[in-house]
C-alpha positions in Angstrom: 0.0 0.0 0.0 1.2 3.5 -0.8 0.1 6.2 1.6 2.6 9.0 1.4 3.7 10.6 4.6 6.3 13.3 5.2 9.8 12.1 5.8 10.2 14.6 8.7 7.4 16.3 10.6 7.7 20.1 10.5 9.3 21.7 13.5 6.8 23.6 15.6 7.8 27.2 16.2 6.6 29.8 18.6 5.3 33.2 17.2 8.7 34.7 17.8 10.3 32.2 15.4 12.1 30.1 18.0 11.4 26.3 18.3 8.7 25.4 20.6 9.4 23.1 23.5 8.0 22.0 26.9 8.7 25.5 28.4 7.7 27.4 25.2 4.5 26.0 23.8 3.8 26.6 20.1 0.7 28.3 18.6 -2.6 26.6 19.2 -3.8 24.2 16.6 -6.8 25.3 14.6 -10.0 23.6 15.6 -11.4 21.0 13.1 -13.9 22.5 10.6 -17.5 21.9 11.3 -20.4 21.7 8.9 -20.0 20.9 5.2 -16.7 19.9 3.6 -14.3 22.8 2.9 -13.0 20.6 0.1 -16.3 20.1 -1.7 -14.9 21.7 -4.8 -12.5 18.8 -5.4 -13.9 16.6 -8.2 -13.3 12.9 -8.1 -13.3 11.0 -11.4 -11.7 7.9 -13.0 -9.0 8.0 -15.7 -8.9 5.6 -18.6 -5.7 3.7 -19.3 -4.8 6.1 -22.1 -5.5 9.1 -19.8 -3.3 7.6 -17.1 -0.5 7.3 -19.7 -1.1 10.9 -20.8 -1.0 12.2 -17.2 1.7 9.9 -15.8 4.0 13.0 -15.4 1.4 14.7 -13.2 0.8 11.6 -11.2 4.5 11.1 -10.6 4.9 14.7 -9.5 2.0 14.3 -7.1 3.6 11.2 -5.6 7.0 13.0 -5.2 5.4 16.1 -3.7 3.7 14.2 -1.0 6.6 11.9 -0.3 8.9 14.6 1.1 12.7 14.4 1.0 15.4 16.1 -1.2 15.9 16.2 -5.0 17.5 12.8 -5.1 14.7 11.2 -3.1 12.2 13.0 -5.3 13.6 11.5 -8.5 14.0 8.0 -7.0 10.6 7.9 -5.4 8.9 9.3 -8.5 10.6 6.8 -10.8 9.8 3.8 -8.6 6.2 4.9 -8.4 5.8 5.2 -12.1 7.4 1.9 -12.8 5.0 0.1 -10.4 2.0 2.0 -11.8 3.0 0.9 -15.3 2.9 -2.7 -14.1 -0.4 -2.4 -12.2 -2.2 -0.6 -14.9 -2.0 -3.7 -17.1 -3.9 -5.9 -14.5 -7.5 -6.8 -15.4 -9.9 -4.4 -13.8 -7.3 -1.8 -12.8 -8.8 1.5 -11.7 -7.4 4.8 -10.8 -9.3 7.8 -9.5 -8.0 11.3 -9.3 -9.2 14.3 -7.3 -8.7 17.7 -8.7 -9.8 21.3 -8.3 -7.7 23.6 -10.4 -4.8 21.2 -9.9 -4.4 17.5 -9.2 -4.8 17.0 -5.5 -4.9 13.2 -4.9 -5.4 9.8 -6.4 -6.3 6.2 -5.3 -5.9 3.0 -7.4 -6.1 -0.7 -7.3 -7.6 -3.8 -8.9 -9.9 -6.7 -8.2 -8.2 -9.8 -6.7 -8.7 -12.7 -9.2 -11.2 -15.2 -7.8 -9.0 -18.1 -8.6 -5.7 -16.3 -8.6 -5.1 -14.7 -5.3 -1.4 -15.6 -5.6 -1.1 -13.3 -8.6 -2.0 -10.2 -6.6 1.4 -9.2 -5.3 1.9 -12.3 -3.3 -1.3 -11.6 -1.3 -1.9 -15.3 -0.6 1.0 -15.3 1.9 -0.9 -12.8 4.1 -4.6 -13.1 3.4 -6.5 -14.6 6.3 -8.5 -17.6 5.6 -11.7 -15.9 6.7 -11.4 -13.6 3.7 -10.8 -16.3 1.1 -14.6 -16.8 0.3 -14.8 -13.1 -0.6 -11.8 -13.5 -2.9 -13.3 -16.6 -4.5 -16.5 -14.6 -5.3 -14.4 -12.1 -7.2 -15.6 -9.2 -4.9 -12.3 -8.6 -3.1 -10.5 -5.4 -4.2 -6.8 -4.7 -3.6 -6.2 -1.0 -2.9 -2.7 -0.5 -4.0 -2.3 3.2 -3.2 -3.9 6.3 -1.7 -2.0 9.5 -2.4 -3.2 12.6 -0.7 -1.7 15.8 0.8 -0.6 16.0 4.4 -3.6 18.0 5.4 -5.9 15.1 4.5 -3.9 12.8 6.7 -3.9 15.2 9.7 -7.3 16.8 9.7 -10.9 15.6 9.8 -9.9 12.0 9.2 -13.2 10.6 10.5 -15.4 12.8 8.3 -17.1 11.2 5.4 -16.0 14.0 3.1 -12.3 13.5 4.0 -10.6 13.2 0.6 -9.0 9.9 1.3 -12.3 8.4 2.5 -14.0 9.7 -0.6 -11.4 8.2 -2.9 -11.3 4.8 -1.2 -15.1 4.5 -0.9 -15.7 5.3 -4.5 -13.0 2.9 -5.6 -14.7 0.1 -3.9 -18.3 1.0 -4.7 -17.6 1.4 -8.4 -16.3 -2.2 -8.5 -19.1 -3.6 -6.4 -16.5 -4.8 -4.0 -17.7 -6.5 -0.8 -14.4 -5.9 0.9 -11.2 -3.8 0.3 -7.9 -5.2 1.3 -4.4 -3.8 1.4 -0.9 -4.9 2.6 1.0 -2.6 4.9 4.5 -2.8 6.3 4.1 -3.6 10.0 6.9 -1.2 10.9 5.4 1.7 8.9 3.5 3.3 11.9 2.6 6.5 10.0 0.9 4.6 7.2 -0.9 2.2 9.6 -2.1 5.2 11.6 -3.4 7.0 8.5 -5.3 4.0 7.2 -6.9 3.2 10.5 -8.0 6.8 10.9 -9.7 6.4 7.5 -11.7 3.3 8.6 -9.3 0.4 7.8 -9.2 -2.3 10.4 -7.0 -5.3 11.0 -8.5 -8.6 9.8 -9.9 -10.8 12.6 -9.0 -14.4 13.4 -5.7 -15.6 12.0 -4.5 -12.2 10.8 -1.8 -11.9 13.4 -0.4 -15.3 12.5 -0.4 -14.4 8.9 1.4 -11.1 9.5 4.1 -12.9 11.3 5.1 -14.8 8.1 6.7 -11.7 6.7 7.0 -7.9 7.0 3.4 -7.2 5.9 0.1 -7.1 7.7 -3.4 -7.1 6.3 -6.0 -4.3 6.7 -9.6 -4.6 5.5 -12.2 -2.0 4.6 -15.9 -2.4 3.9 -17.5 0.1 1.4 
């Protein structure tokens, strides 16, 4: 799963410009917005395969911008993302949604897990709990490969239905009539796990813990 998080959190500074600390608290955090979504103007829509190819540069830039890091990390992360995207886009049923206002602001993508070919979905069979196998066999299990959104979406209003990440992942699943979304996450990537769980993802029940101990990845599930 790709959920971009900043490499380093920004340093909190007091109004006089000096770093905040225990004896010098920083400025108060703004209260969460109430009422309707302040991001209602962001349009979510799918891209065709040809449109994905045409906009690959924009998608790569979005990924790099939300990854953080210096120029070298920018180029390396951008290149790795585009290579993986080029592989995934050839999978049957692949879907990519973008969010945009006047500029590209986010995207989410993935593909249905083949009913008889779970092993073909990035080695998912090594981690998928047995309780989920019937959903996979029915063809209604959808692997969410990536959710790429700005830092503000990860930090604020995570539980609101109009949170951009929630909008993207929900539409991705509903458009494919998925009964369940699944993703693999590095168990040591606390920032990604925290973001996903804030957006409604939950650890699979039953034998998930045993399955996650077989390798570096754990399984998170999401219902539409």
